[in-house]
C-alpha positions in Angstrom: -15.4 83.7 35.0 -16.3 84.8 38.5 -15.7 88.5 39.4 -13.2 87.5 42.1 -10.9 86.3 39.4 -11.2 89.4 37.2 -9.7 92.8 37.1 -11.8 95.9 36.5 -10.3 99.0 35.0 -12.0 102.4 34.6 -11.1 104.4 31.5 -11.8 108.1 31.0 -10.9 110.8 28.5 -12.0 114.4 27.7 -9.3 115.6 25.3 -8.9 115.0 21.6 -10.9 112.2 19.8 -12.4 110.7 22.9 -13.8 107.6 21.2 -10.4 106.9 19.5 -8.7 107.4 22.9 -10.8 104.7 24.5 -10.4 102.4 21.5 -6.7 102.9 21.6 -6.5 102.3 25.3 -8.5 99.0 25.0 -6.2 97.8 22.2 -3.1 98.6 24.2 -4.5 96.9 27.3 -5.4 93.8 25.3 -1.9 93.8 23.8 0.2 94.6 26.9 -1.9 93.6 29.9 -4.2 90.7 29.4 -7.4 89.3 27.8 -10.4 91.7 27.9 -13.4 89.7 29.0 -16.1 92.5 28.9 -16.5 96.2 28.2 -19.3 98.5 29.1 -21.0 101.0 27.0 -19.5 104.4 26.9 -20.9 106.9 29.4 -20.7 110.7 29.1 -20.2 112.7 32.2 -19.3 116.1 33.4 -15.8 116.5 34.9 -15.6 115.3 38.5 -13.9 117.6 41.0 -13.0 120.3 38.5 -14.3 122.4 35.6 -13.6 121.8 32.0 -15.1 122.7 28.6 -15.4 119.1 27.4 -17.3 116.2 29.1 -15.6 112.9 29.7 -16.2 109.6 27.9 -16.0 106.8 30.5 -16.0 103.1 30.3 -15.2 100.1 32.5 -13.7 96.9 31.3 -13.0 93.5 32.9 -9.9 91.5 32.1 -7.7 88.7 33.2 -4.0 89.2 33.7 -1.1 87.5 35.4 0.3 90.9 36.4 0.3 91.6 40.2 -1.2 95.0 41.3 2.0 97.1 41.1 3.0 95.6 37.8 -0.5 96.3 36.5 -0.3 99.9 37.7 3.1 100.4 36.0 1.8 98.9 32.8 -1.4 101.1 32.7 0.7 104.2 33.5 3.0 103.3 30.6 -0.1 102.9 28.3 -1.3 106.3 29.4 2.0 107.8 28.3 2.1 105.9 25.0 -1.4 107.4 24.2 -0.2 110.9 25.0 -1.0 111.6 28.6 1.4 114.1 30.1 1.5 114.2 33.8 1.8 117.7 35.2 2.9 118.8 38.7 -0.4 120.6 39.1 -2.4 119.3 42.1 -6.0 118.2 41.7 -8.0 116.9 38.8 -7.5 118.1 35.2 -8.4 117.4 31.7 -6.6 114.4 30.2 -6.3 112.5 26.9 -6.6 109.2 28.8 -6.9 108.1 32.4 -6.7 104.4 33.4 -7.6 103.4 37.0 -7.7 100.0 38.7 -11.2 99.8 40.1 -10.9 96.2 41.5 -8.3 93.6 41.4 -9.7 90.1 41.7 -11.8 91.1 44.7 -8.7 91.9 46.8 -8.0 94.7 49.1 -4.6 96.2 48.5 -2.9 99.3 50.0 0.5 100.7 49.4 2.0 104.2 49.0 1.4 104.0 45.2 -1.9 102.2 45.0 -5.2 101.6 46.7 -7.5 98.8 45.6 -10.4 99.0 45.4 -10.2 102.5 44.1 -10.8 104.8 47.0 -13.3 107.1 45.2 -15.1 104.6 43.1 -18.2 104.4 45.3 -18.7 108.1 44.8 -18.6 108.1 41.0 -21.6 107.3 38.8 -19.3 107.1 35.7 -17.6 104.1 37.4 -20.5 102.4 39.1 -23.0 102.5 36.2 -20.7 100.9 33.6 -19.4 98.5 36.2 -23.0 97.4 37.0 -23.6 96.9 33.3 -20.8 94.3 32.9 -20.9 92.8 36.4 -24.3 93.4 38.1 -23.4 91.1 41.0 -20.1 92.8 41.9 -19.7 93.5 45.6 -17.3 96.1 47.1 -14.6 94.1 48.9 -14.4 96.4 51.9 -18.0 97.6 52.5 -19.7 94.4 51.3 -22.2 96.5 49.4 -23.4 95.5 46.0 -22.9 97.8 43.0 -26.7 98.5 42.9 -26.6 99.5 46.6 -23.7 101.9 45.9 -25.5 103.4 42.9 -28.6 104.1 45.1 -26.4 106.0 47.5 -24.9 108.3 44.9 -25.2 112.1 45.0 -28.3 112.9 42.8 -26.4 115.7 41.1 -24.3 113.3 39.1 -25.3 112.9 35.5 -23.5 110.1 33.6 -25.5 109.0 30.6 -25.0 105.9 28.5 -23.9 106.8 25.0 -23.3 103.4 23.4 -20.7 100.7 23.0 -17.3 102.0 21.9 -15.9 98.7 20.5 -17.8 95.6 19.6 
């Protein structure tokens, strides 16, 4: 299936049993959202934008779904709550049991008060771009037109995501 017909989600966790959190999220996505087509290896990375004692486990998956972007957002936020994520009123980034982000939705550009697709920070994050390039090496950013490999080359060299392995086969 071509990447312009797929949805890409980023998964992240740094609380609790991180491997189990990713596996649980993938199971819930497959059950409630749509068919998972590919999943990257798990990458370990330092927290982005804040300090925490535990590194993140990150992964990118591709899937097909009939949900529109806002329905998809509502469903993944519901899955986060089911897994145990508690939203606080604190501003800024913080540790979390699970974080699910829409990275790309069928190659479309979508902007609303609730949602921006493609994800507005994705091009700055090695823990998104590296796993994305693993499962879709020919992916192109729908706004900039840059390939995922070009975006990786432009990353800040201080980032340190490292491939750990595949979470679920």
